[in-house]
TIBAMI-290813 format. One record per residue (C-alpha): residue number from 0; residue in one letter; x, y, z. Coordinates in steps of 0.2 Angstrom, whole numbers, plus 2048, in hexadecimal, padded with zeros to 3 digits. Layout:
<sites>
<site><i>NUM</i><aa>A</aa><px>X</px><py>Y</py><pz>Z</pz></site>
...
</sites>
This chain:
<sites>
<site><i>0</i><aa>M</aa><px>800</px><py>800</py><pz>800</pz></site>
<site><i>1</i><aa>A</aa><px>807</px><py>811</py><pz>7FB</pz></site>
<site><i>2</i><aa>V</aa><px>80A</px><py>81E</py><pz>809</pz></site>
<site><i>3</i><aa>S</aa><px>804</px><py>82F</py><pz>805</pz></site>
<site><i>4</i><aa>K</aa><px>810</px><py>83E</py><pz>805</pz></site>
<site><i>5</i><aa>Y</aa><px>806</px><py>845</py><pz>814</pz></site>
<site><i>6</i><aa>A</aa><px>809</px><py>836</py><pz>81E</pz></site>
<site><i>7</i><aa>L</aa><px>81C</px><py>837</py><pz>81A</pz></site>
<site><i>8</i><aa>L</aa><px>81C</px><py>849</py><pz>81F</pz></site>
<site><i>9</i><aa>L</aa><px>813</px><py>846</py><pz>82F</pz></site>
<site><i>10</i><aa>L</aa><px>81F</px><py>838</py><pz>833</pz></site>
<site><i>11</i><aa>A</aa><px>82E</px><py>843</py><pz>830</pz></site>
<site><i>12</i><aa>V</aa><px>826</px><py>851</py><pz>83B</pz></site>
<site><i>13</i><aa>L</aa><px>823</px><py>844</py><pz>849</pz></site>
<site><i>14</i><aa>T</aa><px>835</px><py>83E</py><pz>848</pz></site>
<site><i>15</i><aa>M</aa><px>83C</px><py>84F</py><pz>849</pz></site>
<site><i>16</i><aa>I</aa><px>831</px><py>853</py><pz>858</pz></site>
<site><i>17</i><aa>A</aa><px>836</px><py>843</py><pz>861</pz></site>
<site><i>18</i><aa>G</aa><px>848</px><py>847</py><pz>85E</pz></site>
<site><i>19</i><aa>C</aa><px>846</px><py>859</py><pz>865</pz></site>
<site><i>20</i><aa>E</aa><px>83E</px><py>851</py><pz>875</pz></site>
<site><i>21</i><aa>R</aa><px>84D</px><py>846</py><pz>877</pz></site>
<site><i>22</i><aa>Q</aa><px>859</px><py>856</py><pz>878</pz></site>
<site><i>23</i><aa>R</aa><px>85E</px><py>85D</py><pz>888</pz></site>
<site><i>24</i><aa>L</aa><px>869</px><py>86B</py><pz>88E</pz></site>
<site><i>25</i><aa>V</aa><px>87B</px><py>865</py><pz>891</pz></site>
<site><i>26</i><aa>V</aa><px>888</px><py>871</py><pz>89A</pz></site>
<site><i>27</i><aa>M</aa><px>896</px><py>873</py><pz>88D</pz></site>
<site><i>28</i><aa>A</aa><px>8A1</px><py>880</py><pz>897</pz></site>
<site><i>29</i><aa>S</aa><px>8A0</px><py>88D</py><pz>8A4</pz></site>
<site><i>30</i><aa>F</aa><px>8AB</px><py>89C</py><pz>8A8</pz></site>
<site><i>31</i><aa>Y</aa><px>8AA</px><py>8A7</py><pz>8B8</pz></site>
<site><i>32</i><aa>T</aa><px>8B2</px><py>8B8</py><pz>8BB</pz></site>
<site><i>33</i><aa>S</aa><px>8B1</px><py>8C3</py><pz>8CB</pz></site>
<site><i>34</i><aa>L</aa><px>8A8</px><py>8D3</py><pz>8CC</pz></site>
<site><i>35</i><aa>E</aa><px>8B1</px><py>8D7</py><pz>8DD</pz></site>
<site><i>36</i><aa>G</aa><px>8B8</px><py>8E8</py><pz>8DD</pz></site>
<site><i>37</i><aa>R</aa><px>8AE</px><py>8EE</py><pz>8CE</pz></site>
<site><i>38</i><aa>T</aa><px>8A5</px><py>8FF</py><pz>8CF</pz></site>
<site><i>39</i><aa>E</aa><px>892</px><py>900</py><pz>8D1</pz></site>
<site><i>40</i><aa>G</aa><px>891</px><py>906</py><pz>8BF</pz></site>
<site><i>41</i><aa>Q</aa><px>89C</px><py>8F8</py><pz>8B8</pz></site>
<site><i>42</i><aa>R</aa><px>891</px><py>8EB</py><pz>8C1</pz></site>
<site><i>43</i><aa>L</aa><px>881</px><py>8F2</py><pz>8BB</pz></site>
<site><i>44</i><aa>N</aa><px>887</px><py>8F2</py><pz>8A9</pz></site>
<site><i>45</i><aa>A</aa><px>88E</px><py>8E0</py><pz>8AA</pz></site>
<site><i>46</i><aa>L</aa><px>87D</px><py>8DB</py><pz>8B1</pz></site>
<site><i>47</i><aa>K</aa><px>873</px><py>8E3</py><pz>8A3</pz></site>
<site><i>48</i><aa>A</aa><px>87F</px><py>8DB</py><pz>896</pz></site>
<site><i>49</i><aa>A</aa><px>87D</px><py>8CA</py><pz>89E</pz></site>
<site><i>50</i><aa>R</aa><px>86A</px><py>8CB</py><pz>89E</pz></site>
<site><i>51</i><aa>A</aa><px>86A</px><py>8D0</py><pz>88C</pz></site>
<site><i>52</i><aa>L</aa><px>876</px><py>8C1</py><pz>888</pz></site>
<site><i>53</i><aa>N</aa><px>86D</px><py>8B4</py><pz>893</pz></site>
<site><i>54</i><aa>K</aa><px>863</px><py>8A7</py><pz>889</pz></site>
<site><i>55</i><aa>A</aa><px>86A</px><py>8AB</py><pz>878</pz></site>
<site><i>56</i><aa>I</aa><px>86B</px><py>89D</py><pz>86C</pz></site>
<site><i>57</i><aa>I</aa><px>878</px><py>899</py><pz>860</pz></site>
<site><i>58</i><aa>P</aa><px>871</px><py>88E</py><pz>852</pz></site>
<site><i>59</i><aa>P</aa><px>87A</px><py>87F</py><pz>84B</pz></site>
<site><i>60</i><aa>K</aa><px>888</px><py>885</py><pz>840</pz></site>
<site><i>61</i><aa>G</aa><px>882</px><py>897</py><pz>844</pz></site>
<site><i>62</i><aa>T</aa><px>88B</px><py>8A7</py><pz>849</pz></site>
<site><i>63</i><aa>F</aa><px>889</px><py>8B2</py><pz>857</pz></site>
<site><i>64</i><aa>S</aa><px>88D</px><py>8C5</py><pz>85A</pz></site>
<site><i>65</i><aa>F</aa><px>88F</px><py>8CB</py><pz>86C</pz></site>
<site><i>66</i><aa>N</aa><px>88B</px><py>8DD</py><pz>867</pz></site>
<site><i>67</i><aa>Q</aa><px>87C</px><py>8D9</py><pz>85D</pz></site>
<site><i>68</i><aa>R</aa><px>875</px><py>8CF</py><pz>86B</pz></site>
<site><i>69</i><aa>V</aa><px>878</px><py>8DB</py><pz>879</pz></site>
<site><i>70</i><aa>G</aa><px>875</px><py>8EB</py><pz>86F</pz></site>
<site><i>71</i><aa>S</aa><px>87D</px><py>8FC</py><pz>871</pz></site>
<site><i>72</i><aa>W</aa><px>881</px><py>901</py><pz>884</pz></site>
<site><i>73</i><aa>T</aa><px>879</px><py>912</py><pz>884</pz></site>
<site><i>74</i><aa>R</aa><px>870</px><py>91C</py><pz>892</pz></site>
<site><i>75</i><aa>E</aa><px>85F</px><py>919</py><pz>888</pz></site>
<site><i>76</i><aa>R</aa><px>861</px><py>906</py><pz>88B</pz></site>
<site><i>77</i><aa>G</aa><px>865</px><py>908</py><pz>89D</pz></site>
<site><i>78</i><aa>F</aa><px>878</px><py>907</py><pz>89D</pz></site>
<site><i>79</i><aa>V</aa><px>883</px><py>914</py><pz>8A7</pz></site>
<site><i>80</i><aa>R</aa><px>894</px><py>91C</py><pz>8A6</pz></site>
<site><i>81</i><aa>A</aa><px>8A1</px><py>911</py><pz>8AF</pz></site>
<site><i>82</i><aa>P</aa><px>8B4</px><py>910</py><pz>8AF</pz></site>
<site><i>83</i><aa>V</aa><px>8BC</px><py>90A</py><pz>89F</pz></site>
<site><i>84</i><aa>S</aa><px>8CF</px><py>909</py><pz>89C</pz></site>
<site><i>85</i><aa>F</aa><px>8D6</px><py>914</py><pz>88E</pz></site>
<site><i>86</i><aa>G</aa><px>8E9</px><py>912</py><pz>88D</pz></site>
<site><i>87</i><aa>G</aa><px>8EA</px><py>90D</py><pz>89F</pz></site>
<site><i>88</i><aa>V</aa><px>8DF</px><py>91C</py><pz>8A5</pz></site>
<site><i>89</i><aa>L</aa><px>8CE</px><py>918</py><pz>8AC</pz></site>
<site><i>90</i><aa>V</aa><px>8C1</px><py>924</py><pz>8A5</pz></site>
<site><i>91</i><aa>P</aa><px>8AE</px><py>923</py><pz>8A6</pz></site>
<site><i>92</i><aa>S</aa><px>8A5</px><py>91C</py><pz>896</pz></site>
<site><i>93</i><aa>W</aa><px>894</px><py>915</py><pz>892</pz></site>
<site><i>94</i><aa>G</aa><px>894</px><py>902</py><pz>895</pz></site>
<site><i>95</i><aa>G</aa><px>8A3</px><py>901</py><pz>8A0</pz></site>
<site><i>96</i><aa>G</aa><px>8A3</px><py>8EF</py><pz>8A6</pz></site>
<site><i>97</i><aa>V</aa><px>89B</px><py>8E7</py><pz>897</pz></site>
<site><i>98</i><aa>C</aa><px>8AC</px><py>8E0</py><pz>891</pz></site>
<site><i>99</i><aa>Q</aa><px>8AC</px><py>8D4</py><pz>8A0</pz></site>
<site><i>100</i><aa>V</aa><px>89D</px><py>8CC</py><pz>89A</pz></site>
<site><i>101</i><aa>A</aa><px>8A5</px><py>8CA</py><pz>888</pz></site>
<site><i>102</i><aa>T</aa><px>8B4</px><py>8C3</py><pz>891</pz></site>
<site><i>103</i><aa>A</aa><px>8AA</px><py>8B5</py><pz>89A</pz></site>
<site><i>104</i><aa>L</aa><px>8A1</px><py>8B0</py><pz>88A</pz></site>
<site><i>105</i><aa>Y</aa><px>8B2</px><py>8B0</py><pz>881</pz></site>
<site><i>106</i><aa>N</aa><px>8BA</px><py>8A4</py><pz>88D</pz></site>
<site><i>107</i><aa>A</aa><px>8AA</px><py>899</py><pz>88F</pz></site>
<site><i>108</i><aa>A</aa><px>8A9</px><py>898</py><pz>87B</pz></site>
<site><i>109</i><aa>L</aa><px>8BB</px><py>892</py><pz>87A</pz></site>
<site><i>110</i><aa>L</aa><px>8B9</px><py>885</py><pz>888</pz></site>
<site><i>111</i><aa>A</aa><px>8A9</px><py>87F</py><pz>87F</pz></site>
<site><i>112</i><aa>G</aa><px>8B1</px><py>87C</py><pz>86E</pz></site>
<site><i>113</i><aa>L</aa><px>8A9</px><py>88A</py><pz>865</pz></site>
<site><i>114</i><aa>K</aa><px>8B2</px><py>894</py><pz>858</pz></site>
<site><i>115</i><aa>V</aa><px>8B7</px><py>8A6</py><pz>85C</pz></site>
<site><i>116</i><aa>T</aa><px>8B7</px><py>8B0</py><pz>84B</pz></site>
<site><i>117</i><aa>E</aa><px>8B9</px><py>8C1</py><pz>853</pz></site>
<site><i>118</i><aa>R</aa><px>8C2</px><py>8C7</py><pz>863</pz></site>
<site><i>119</i><aa>H</aa><px>8CB</px><py>8D6</py><pz>869</pz></site>
<site><i>120</i><aa>P</aa><px>8D7</px><py>8D8</py><pz>878</pz></site>
<site><i>121</i><aa>H</aa><px>8D6</px><py>8E8</py><pz>883</pz></site>
<site><i>122</i><aa>A</aa><px>8E4</px><py>8F4</py><pz>882</pz></site>
<site><i>123</i><aa>V</aa><px>8E8</px><py>8F2</py><pz>894</pz></site>
<site><i>124</i><aa>A</aa><px>8E5</px><py>8E0</py><pz>89B</pz></site>
<site><i>125</i><aa>P</aa><px>8D6</px><py>8E0</py><pz>8A7</pz></site>
<site><i>126</i><aa>S</aa><px>8D8</px><py>8D9</py><pz>8B9</pz></site>
<site><i>127</i><aa>Y</aa><px>8C9</px><py>8CD</py><pz>8B9</pz></site>
<site><i>128</i><aa>V</aa><px>8D1</px><py>8C0</py><pz>8AD</pz></site>
<site><i>129</i><aa>P</aa><px>8E2</px><py>8B9</py><pz>8AA</pz></site>
<site><i>130</i><aa>L</aa><px>8ED</px><py>8C2</py><pz>89D</pz></site>
<site><i>131</i><aa>G</aa><px>8E8</px><py>8BE</py><pz>88B</pz></site>
<site><i>132</i><aa>M</aa><px>8D7</px><py>8B7</py><pz>88F</pz></site>
<site><i>133</i><aa>D</aa><px>8CC</px><py>8C7</py><pz>88E</pz></site>
<site><i>134</i><aa>A</aa><px>8C0</px><py>8CD</py><pz>880</pz></site>
<site><i>135</i><aa>A</aa><px>8BD</px><py>8DF</py><pz>87E</pz></site>
<site><i>136</i><aa>V</aa><px>8AE</px><py>8E6</py><pz>875</pz></site>
<site><i>137</i><aa>A</aa><px>8A8</px><py>8F7</py><pz>86F</pz></site>
<site><i>138</i><aa>F</aa><px>898</px><py>8F9</py><pz>866</pz></site>
<site><i>139</i><aa>G</aa><px>89A</px><py>8FC</py><pz>854</pz></site>
<site><i>140</i><aa>V</aa><px>8AD</px><py>8FA</py><pz>856</pz></site>
<site><i>141</i><aa>A</aa><px>8B2</px><py>8EA</py><pz>85E</pz></site>
<site><i>142</i><aa>D</aa><px>8A7</px><py>8DA</py><pz>85F</pz></site>
<site><i>143</i><aa>L</aa><px>8A9</px><py>8C8</py><pz>866</pz></site>
<site><i>144</i><aa>R</aa><px>8A2</px><py>8BC</py><pz>859</pz></site>
<site><i>145</i><aa>L</aa><px>8A0</px><py>8AA</py><pz>85B</pz></site>
<site><i>146</i><aa>Q</aa><px>89C</px><py>89B</py><pz>84F</pz></site>
<site><i>147</i><aa>N</aa><px>893</px><py>88B</py><pz>855</pz></site>
<site><i>148</i><aa>P</aa><px>89C</px><py>87C</py><pz>84C</pz></site>
<site><i>149</i><aa>F</aa><px>890</px><py>86F</py><pz>854</pz></site>
<site><i>150</i><aa>P</aa><px>881</px><py>867</py><pz>84D</pz></site>
<site><i>151</i><aa>F</aa><px>876</px><py>86D</py><pz>85C</pz></site>
<site><i>152</i><aa>P</aa><px>871</px><py>87E</py><pz>862</pz></site>
<site><i>153</i><aa>V</aa><px>87C</px><py>886</py><pz>870</pz></site>
<site><i>154</i><aa>Q</aa><px>873</px><py>891</py><pz>87D</pz></site>
<site><i>155</i><aa>I</aa><px>87C</px><py>89E</py><pz>887</pz></site>
<site><i>156</i><aa>E</aa><px>878</px><py>8A1</py><pz>89A</pz></site>
<site><i>157</i><aa>C</aa><px>87F</px><py>8B0</py><pz>8A2</pz></site>
<site><i>158</i><aa>T</aa><px>87B</px><py>8B6</py><pz>8B3</pz></site>
<site><i>159</i><aa>V</aa><px>882</px><py>8C0</py><pz>8C2</pz></site>
<site><i>160</i><aa>V</aa><px>882</px><py>8B7</py><pz>8D2</pz></site>
<site><i>161</i><aa>S</aa><px>888</px><py>8C1</py><pz>8E1</pz></site>
<site><i>162</i><aa>N</aa><px>899</px><py>8C7</py><pz>8DB</pz></site>
<site><i>163</i><aa>Q</aa><px>89B</px><py>8BA</py><pz>8CD</pz></site>
<site><i>164</i><aa>L</aa><px>897</px><py>8BC</py><pz>8BB</pz></site>
<site><i>165</i><aa>R</aa><px>893</px><py>8AB</py><pz>8B5</pz></site>
<site><i>166</i><aa>C</aa><px>893</px><py>8A5</py><pz>8A3</pz></site>
<site><i>167</i><aa>H</aa><px>88D</px><py>894</py><pz>89E</pz></site>
<site><i>168</i><aa>L</aa><px>88B</px><py>88C</py><pz>88C</pz></site>
<site><i>169</i><aa>L</aa><px>87F</px><py>87E</py><pz>88A</pz></site>
<site><i>170</i><aa>G</aa><px>87B</px><py>873</py><pz>87C</pz></site>
<site><i>171</i><aa>W</aa><px>86A</px><py>86C</py><pz>877</pz></site>
<site><i>172</i><aa>M</aa><px>870</px><py>85B</py><pz>873</pz></site>
<site><i>173</i><aa>T</aa><px>869</px><py>84A</py><pz>870</pz></site>
<site><i>174</i><aa>P</aa><px>870</px><py>83B</py><pz>879</pz></site>
<site><i>175</i><aa>A</aa><px>87B</px><py>837</py><pz>86A</pz></site>
<site><i>176</i><aa>Q</aa><px>881</px><py>848</py><pz>868</pz></site>
<site><i>177</i><aa>E</aa><px>885</px><py>84A</py><pz>87B</pz></site>
<site><i>178</i><aa>K</aa><px>88F</px><py>839</py><pz>87A</pz></site>
<site><i>179</i><aa>E</aa><px>89A</px><py>83F</py><pz>86C</pz></site>
<site><i>180</i><aa>Y</aa><px>89C</px><py>851</py><pz>873</pz></site>
<site><i>181</i><aa>R</aa><px>8A2</px><py>84A</py><pz>884</pz></site>
<site><i>182</i><aa>R</aa><px>8B0</px><py>841</py><pz>87B</pz></site>
<site><i>183</i><aa>W</aa><px>8B8</px><py>852</py><pz>879</pz></site>
<site><i>184</i><aa>R</aa><px>8C0</px><py>85E</py><pz>885</pz></site>
<site><i>185</i><aa>F</aa><px>8C7</px><py>86F</py><pz>883</pz></site>
<site><i>186</i><aa>M</aa><px>8D4</px><py>878</py><pz>88D</pz></site>
<site><i>187</i><aa>L</aa><px>8DC</px><py>889</py><pz>88C</pz></site>
<site><i>188</i><aa>R</aa><px>8EF</px><py>88C</py><pz>88E</pz></site>
<site><i>189</i><aa>R</aa><px>8F8</px><py>89D</py><pz>88F</pz></site>
<site><i>190</i><aa>E</aa><px>909</px><py>89F</py><pz>888</pz></site>
<site><i>191</i><aa>Q</aa><px>912</px><py>8AE</py><pz>88F</pz></site>
<site><i>192</i><aa>L</aa><px>91C</px><py>8B6</py><pz>880</pz></site>
<site><i>193</i><aa>S</aa><px>922</px><py>8C6</py><pz>88A</pz></site>
<site><i>194</i><aa>G</aa><px>91C</px><py>8D0</py><pz>899</pz></site>
<site><i>195</i><aa>Q</aa><px>90C</px><py>8D6</py><pz>891</pz></site>
<site><i>196</i><aa>R</aa><px>90B</px><py>8CB</py><pz>882</pz></site>
<site><i>197</i><aa>V</aa><px>902</px><py>8BA</py><pz>883</pz></site>
<site><i>198</i><aa>R</aa><px>8FD</px><py>8AD</py><pz>877</pz></site>
<site><i>199</i><aa>L</aa><px>8ED</px><py>8A2</py><pz>87B</pz></site>
<site><i>200</i><aa>W</aa><px>8EC</px><py>890</py><pz>875</pz></site>
<site><i>201</i><aa>R</aa><px>8DD</px><py>884</py><pz>876</pz></site>
<site><i>202</i><aa>W</aa><px>8E1</px><py>872</py><pz>878</pz></site>
<site><i>203</i><aa>H</aa><px>8D5</px><py>865</py><pz>871</pz></site>
<site><i>204</i><aa>F</aa><px>8D3</px><py>854</py><pz>879</pz></site>
<site><i>205</i><aa>H</aa><px>8CA</px><py>846</py><pz>872</pz></site>
<site><i>206</i><aa>D</aa><px>8C7</px><py>837</py><pz>87D</pz></site>
<site><i>207</i><aa>G</aa><px>8D4</px><py>83E</py><pz>889</pz></site>
<site><i>208</i><aa>K</aa><px>8E2</px><py>840</py><pz>87C</pz></site>
<site><i>209</i><aa>L</aa><px>8E9</px><py>851</py><pz>876</pz></site>
<site><i>210</i><aa>V</aa><px>8E5</px><py>851</py><pz>863</pz></site>
<site><i>211</i><aa>R</aa><px>8E7</px><py>864</py><pz>85F</pz></site>
<site><i>212</i><aa>R</aa><px>8EF</px><py>874</py><pz>865</pz></site>
<site><i>213</i><aa>E</aa><px>8E6</px><py>882</py><pz>85E</pz></site>
<site><i>214</i><aa>R</aa><px>8ED</px><py>894</py><pz>85F</pz></site>
<site><i>215</i><aa>C</aa><px>8DF</px><py>89F</py><pz>864</pz></site>
<site><i>216</i><aa>H</aa><px>8E5</px><py>8B1</py><pz>865</pz></site>
<site><i>217</i><aa>E</aa><px>8F4</px><py>8BB</py><pz>869</pz></site>
<site><i>218</i><aa>S</aa><px>8F2</px><py>8CA</py><pz>874</pz></site>
<site><i>219</i><aa>S</aa><px>8FE</px><py>8D9</py><pz>878</pz></site>
<site><i>220</i><aa>Y</aa><px>8FA</px><py>8E6</py><pz>886</pz></site>
<site><i>221</i><aa>W</aa><px>900</px><py>8F6</py><pz>88A</pz></site>
<site><i>222</i><aa>Q</aa><px>90A</px><py>8F7</py><pz>89A</pz></site>
<site><i>223</i><aa>P</aa><px>900</px><py>901</py><pz>8A7</pz></site>
<site><i>224</i><aa>S</aa><px>909</px><py>90F</py><pz>8B0</pz></site>
<site><i>225</i><aa>P</aa><px>90F</px><py>90B</py><pz>8C1</pz></site>
</sites>
């Protein structure tokens, strides 16, 4: 007996729905930074950026722009002036503190195995992350862009808890995808080239064996005045 095209279409839809139901959120990577010692304005701006970033989805093989998701950090959108380093001198600027959120996402993305297609270092290294692991953003000038190389969506969770800025990346995976992903592990290593020059590497492990050393970025910073 011939099967109608409508029956085949219904079967395909039901199969897809069943597959979706089998997906679950799996923690891929987390990165925390401290807000201890940050000004009230920096904390407020970081909190607003984290809320804008929270629950964002990067589709399979899709790309993500930090600036596009968070938007401009202007007074009209509730951001305030807060200290930003320009040439080693702290000056008040709109959105001071947003870079700390970009930095947390940058490191979580590297640890999760995502591809970083755009990243910029600060002129002077910030104190809230080890040298060479920061990500500076400036709306319309410098962005943090990511690409999801996996066959499943990746969800960003970014929150502020007490004095901690927490960024988690989670994958919507089927059991088979989770089993394959857990065979991989990613670690970051810093290579000190000089006093203010650092090269960041990502080591790829598969089934516990180091299979690739990936050069991520090289960063040079101005030496702040004593």
